[in-house]
N, C-alpha and C positions, 0 to 999 in steps of 0.2 A: 031652406033648406039652415042646413046648422051648423054652427060654430061654439068649439069651444075652444077660451081664449082661457091662454097663458100667463107665465110670470116676463114682462121685458127683455129683449135677446136680442141677439143681430139674428136675423131668418133674410135679412137681403140679402139671396144667393140670385145666381148661379156669379161669381164676384171672376175678373182675374188671378191666377196660377202667373205667380213671376219673381225671380230669383234676383236680388237688389242686390250690386256689386255696392261696398264699401270697403275705407280709407280710412288711414292715420293719412298720408299726402307722402313716408318717406317707405312704403314699402306697405304696412301692415296693411294685409286689406283681406278682405271674407262677402262669404255668400248672404243674406239673409234670405229665405223665404216666404213670400210675404203673396197675405192675399187679403188688405185691408190698401190697398190701388183705386189709385179713382183721378181721373180729370177734373179740374175744377176750375178752370178758365178759354177761353180760346185766344183768345187776345192782350194783353200776352203768354202764351199756353202756355199751361201752369195742372201740375199736379202733384198730387197726395197720396202717402203713406204715412203711417202711425205705423210705429215700432213700439211691444214693451221693457219701460224704463230697464231694465232690468238684463236686456240682451246686449250684448258683446258688442254689435252692432253699433248698438244707439251708442255710448263710447264714440266710436272710430266717428259717427254721425256726427256728430257734434260736435268733434274739433276739428275736423278739415267741414261741414256744414258744405257739401258734392259728395252729389250717387247718380247709380248708371239703375236705369229699369231695365233688364234682363225677358222682354215678353221670353214662352216657352212654346217647343212642339210636342208632338208627341213623345219623337229621339229625346230629349230629358227632361222625359217626368221621371227616372228616379233619379237621377243628381237633383233634381226643383224638390222632391218629397224626403232624400235621404240631405241634404240642406238648411230643411226645415225640426230637422229633428236632433240634428250634430251641435254643438258651439262653435264657435271660430276662435273660443279663446283654449280647446288644446289641440284642434287637427287645424290640419291645411287644409278645405274644403273644392279647393281649384286643383291641389295636387290629390291626394283621395278619387277623387269625381274628375277621373281628366280631363276638367276644361283649360281652353283656354286662357291665357289673362290679355287681349286686344292693349291695342292703346286710345284708348280715347281721344278726338275734336279739340272740347274745352271743359273738358274739367279733369284731374291731378288722381283719381281714380281708376280705373279697372275693366276694362267692359266683355263679353260671354262673346268669345267668335264664334260659340258653336250656336249664336239665340238670332235669330231667322230677324228680330229687332232689336234696337238696343237706343236708350230717351236719356240721355243728355242734363244731366239737375242738378240747379243750385237750391240751395234749401231759405227761401227770404222769408220765412217766419218759422216758428213755434208754438204752436199753441196746447200746453199741459192741458191730461184729459182728463190723469186722475188716473188705470189700470198703464197707458199706454199716453205717446206724448206725436201727436200728425204735424209731420213735418209739411213741412207747407214751400211747392221746390217750381219755377221758373224750365224751364225742355229751355235748353240748350242747344243740343243738337238730337237728330235718330237717327240714327245706322239701317239702316237696315240688308240686309244678303242676296246681293245680284241673281245668286240664282230664277232668286221668287219673281223679276222684274222678267212681265209676260212681253213681247218684242215689238207695245207700242206704247214702251215706255212706261204700265201702268204698273206698278208693286201690286200683286198680288196674294192680299192676304189671308183669305183659303185657301192656299194653295199651304201657307206657310205649315196649315193642321194645330192651331193655339190652342193651347186646354186650358179647365173654369176648371175652378174650385169649386162641387155645396155641396156642402154641407159634410164636411171630411174627410169627398168624395172628385176623384180623379174623371175630367170629363172632352174629352174632344168637341169644336162646335159638330152640329148636326150642317139641316143641312136646307136650301133658302129660301125661306119662305117667304124672301116680298123685300122692301128697298121704299128707303127715307121718301115721303111723298106716295107709297105707291096709289093708298086707303084715296087719293084725291084725283091724280092725275087720270088724264082723260081721256077716252081709249080708243 
């Protein structure tokens, strides 16, 4: 087996592709596309997002300390890409992409109604890392679209047709090949 060594870089792919909504609490709201988002703790439920310091959303996030992670499905991919290449300093992304501002339950930031899952978050800590700041936040509520609930009341995340980002490209999630613990499950 032969390996080629590259300079250090970010090659941890695929990652979730999400739209994060932020605002100043006074109606100045924005959407930023984030590929660097992740789970960091179970109890309490906590997530992180990393935002470049020069972004308009960084100002709003720093001021308000609240955000919503809106998961993306196939239907939202175009809007997600658009929100990642345009600045909220120049345009209203909600209006341009015809996205509906929904009322969050626990934060003073809108959620995206069209998203299958909205994760409301309150910043607990900010770590300055160089090009980006990492916002560590506690999850304060999760809203799910009822159309993905099955007849037993279970949320069918696979039916949501979620999107991942991998090295400059978007993909929907593929076929199920196993489940947690299947390698040790009794046959």
